[in-house]
C-alpha positions as CSV (number, residue, x, y, z in Angstrom):
1,M,89.4,112.2,97.8
2,T,87.2,111.4,95.2
3,G,86.6,107.8,95.1
4,I,88.5,107.5,91.8
5,D,90.7,104.9,91.4
6,Y,93.6,105.8,89.2
7,F,95.8,103.1,88.8
8,S,95.5,99.3,88.0
9,L,96.3,95.9,88.8
10,E,97.4,96.1,84.7
11,E,100.1,98.4,85.6
12,M,101.7,96.3,89.1
13,R,103.4,93.6,86.2
14,C,106.9,93.0,85.7
15,K,108.3,94.5,83.2
16,D,108.9,90.9,81.7
17,G,105.4,90.3,81.3
18,T,104.8,88.4,84.6
19,P,101.9,89.3,86.3
20,Y,100.9,90.9,89.6
21,P,100.3,87.9,91.8
22,V,96.8,87.0,92.4
23,E,97.7,85.8,96.0
24,W,98.8,89.4,97.0
25,E,95.8,91.3,95.4
26,Q,93.4,91.5,98.0
27,S,96.2,91.5,101.0
28,R,98.5,93.9,99.4
29,W,96.9,95.7,96.5
30,R,93.4,96.3,97.5
31,A,93.7,96.5,101.2
32,E,97.3,99.3,100.9
33,L,99.1,99.9,97.5
34,L,96.0,101.1,95.7
35,P,94.4,103.3,98.5
36,T,97.9,104.9,99.3
37,S,98.8,105.5,95.5
38,N,95.3,106.7,95.0
39,V,96.2,109.9,98.3
40,I,99.5,110.1,96.7
41,R,98.1,110.6,92.9
42,E,95.2,113.4,94.4
43,E,98.0,115.3,96.0
44,Y,100.3,115.7,93.7
45,G,97.3,116.7,91.0
46,A,98.6,114.7,88.1
47,P,99.2,111.8,86.4
48,I,101.8,109.6,87.8
49,S,103.8,106.7,86.0
50,I,104.7,103.3,87.2
51,V,108.1,102.5,86.7
52,S,108.2,99.0,89.0
53,G,104.7,98.2,90.4
54,F,106.2,94.5,90.8
55,R,109.2,92.5,90.1
56,S,109.2,88.8,89.2
57,H,111.9,86.4,90.7
58,A,113.3,86.0,86.8
59,P,116.7,86.7,86.2
60,S,117.3,90.2,84.5
61,P,119.8,89.4,81.5
62,L,121.7,92.5,82.9
63,M,122.6,90.9,86.4
64,C,123.2,87.7,85.0
65,S,126.2,88.9,82.8
66,N,129.6,87.8,83.5
67,S,130.9,91.3,82.6
68,R,132.3,93.3,85.4
69,R,131.6,96.8,84.4
């Protein structure tokens, strides 16, 4: 490994703008997710986009719809 962090905590925020929980930063982000993500990125050898790093408990408009599909 190169020791480079390829991912930022900002990338992990929810798409609704909710930040990654501060109380998880050390125990989950620094201890587990960042090191694992960096290894995956190194092995893959190309940039990886974070689609969903954290999802807040705020309801999604699609999930709140009364219509049945």
